[in-house]
N, C-alpha and C positions, 0 to 999 in steps of 0.2 A: 242303064242309065244310071242305076244307084251308085253300081261299083264304080262308074267312070267318075262320077260327083265325087267320090270318098278316095277315091286314087289322085283324085287333081288336090283335093285337100289336103293330103298327106304330103305330096310334093312342093305345094305353096308350104306347109306346115316346115318341111326339109329346108327351102331356100330360105327360109327367114331366119332360122336357127342358124345356117352357115352367116346368111349376112349379117346376124345381130354377132357372132363369132368373129366375122372378119372387122365388124366396126369395133368389137372389144378391142381387139389385139391392137387394130390402127390407133384406135382413140385412148386406150388404157396400157394396154401391154408394154406395145412398142417404144410410148415415151419414157415407162419407167425402167425398161432395157437401155435406154441410151442415154437415162439418166446415171443410173449403176455404172455402164460403162465410163463416163466422163468422172463419177466421184471415184471410180477405181484407178484410173488413170492421174486423178490429181492427187491421193492414197498415196501412189507409188513416186509422185514426182518431191512430194513432201518428205517422204520417207529417204529417198536420195539424196535432198538438202541434207535434210536431221543427220545423214549419214556422213555428209561430208563437214559437217559444222562441228561435229565431234570429231571428224579428224585431225580438224585444225588446233583442237586443245589435245590433242594427244604427241606427246614428245616423237619426233619423226628423228630416227640416228643416220644421217646421209654421212656417207664415208668422206671425209674431209673439212667437215663444218667446225669440229673440234680444234682442225691443226689451224683453220683460218681465223678463229676467233682468238687462238691462244696468239696468233702473230698480229692480230688488232691489241690485243692487251697488251702486247710488250711494248708496240709503238706508242698507243694512247690508252693508257689503263682509265678504270673507273672512279679513281679517287686520286687526287692530287699527289698523295704521297711524299710530301716535304723531305722525310728523311732518306729517300731512295736519293732526291735529288740531290742534297749535301753528299751523298756517297760520290754521285757522279760529279761534282764541283771536284770534290777534295781527289777522283782519279783526273779530272782536266789539269789540277794544279801538278800534278805527279807528271804528267803527260808532258807539258809545257814546260816543268822545271821553275816554276815562280809559285808565289805565296801571295795567296788572296791576302787583301788588307780590308775585304768589304763584300758582303753578302746581303741579297734581299732578295726574296722569295714573294711574290706578289701573287695570290690565288684570286684568279678572276670570279667575282659572285656573279654573273649573270653569263649566259650563253652567247658565243659569237653570232652577230646577226647574217642573214642569209646573203646580205649585199658588201660582206667582208672578205669574201670569199678572194678577192684582189690581194688580199695583203699577206695571203701564201703565197701568191708567185712573185712576190715584191722584196722577197729575202735576197742577200746580196750573193756574189760568187763564192767567197767564203760560207760556210751553213747553209745552202741555196739546198730544199729540197729536190729528191728526186720527182721524176715523174709519177712512180708506185704512190709516193708518200702526198704529194698531190692529189691523187686521186681517192686516197684515202681519208683526206681532208673533207674535199668536197662531198664524199658519200655522206660522213656522218655528218655532213651541216651544221643547223643550228645547234644539234646536242652537243657541240662541244663548247667546251668552257677554256680559256688561256690560263697559263701560269707563266709568269715574266719573272725572271732571272736576273739580275742585274750584281755584276762583281765589277771588281775595280781591283787591278793589280800593277806592280811597274815588271818592265820586259824587253827585250829586246823582239825585231821582227820574226825572227827565229822562233823565237818560245810563241810567240803568237801564232806564226802559222801552223805549230804543231799544237797548238792547243785546240785552234778552229778544226784542224784535218781531226782530231779525236773526238770534237763535238761532232762533228759527220759523222763517223764512225759507230757510235751509240746506239743502239737497238730504239731506245727512245726516240720519238720526235723531236730534236731540236733546230731553232734554225735563228739567226741573226737579224733582231728588229732594229737594231742601232748601236752605236759606238762612237767613242772620241776619241782619238789620241794626241796627246800634248807630249813636250818635253818634261822628265824626270828632271834635269838640271841645265844650267844654262851650258851652253858649248862656245869653244872660241871662234872666232870667225873663221878660220882655216883650220881644217883638217886635214892630215895624210895618213891615210891606213889606221881611217879612226875604227876601232874595235866596233862593236853590235851596239848600240848606243841604246840606252835606256831610256824606254816613251812611260809615261805612265797612261793606261789602256784604262778605261769604260765600256764595258758590253752590257747587251742586253739581248739575253735570248728568251726565245717562247716554249714552249712545250703545253703540252693538251692534256685534258683528262675527258669522260665524256661519262658523265653519272649512269645513262642508258645501259650501260655492261653490266652494272650492278646485277641486274635479271641474268644474266649467266653464269655471272663469278659473286656469287654472296658471298665467298671466304675471301679475305682481302688478302694482298700479295704479304709476303713474310719480309720484315725490314730489319730484324734481328743482325748486328752486329757479329762476324764470324774470328774467330782468333788468327790473329797476324800470324804465328809461328816464330814470332821473333825477328820478322821482318821489319826493315826501316819502312819499306811502303807497301802496306797490307793489301796490294790489290795485282 
């Protein structure tokens, strides 16, 4: 009987030890393992987020981006560049065979309001914007600053059409926002086979610049004059 009693005590002690181990695993070890797993998953997620944020700060050279930015800069530069606008005005003079009597370049001090996009599409038939130019202006939106160029000259209808056609063909976006035409001199009441009569024309063009592009182009565009090579019209 003594041996049986000792055996029962040993079995009871073993059962108690097993139960204590099971209880320790359920109440102590398992929660710690679950917490460790959660912390490991959270750490992996934070490392992934950190890697993605570091990737945003790294310059990524995507093929075609440099070409696209250069095209945008040609149409809408990062600064107003009035010197380049003057060169383009002289180009218009040469194309239209006119002499400008008045220039005025007014650089806007405030960005265009978001609701002013309708003014882009309001350009007249001459000097109108293409669909791609209109899309580009709408993409840049409120970061655009206007540059209004007002000119006055005398010329006939043929010369005016040539001048406007040249303005449309320029790489930088120009479009007409307003114009007035008046008689340069009194005409006879009756005219037969009248030549291309002279008109006093005043046109207001609008160009744009986007200062935000300076982040992409820290170096300004060259604006210096090149030698004309002895030609009468250096273009």
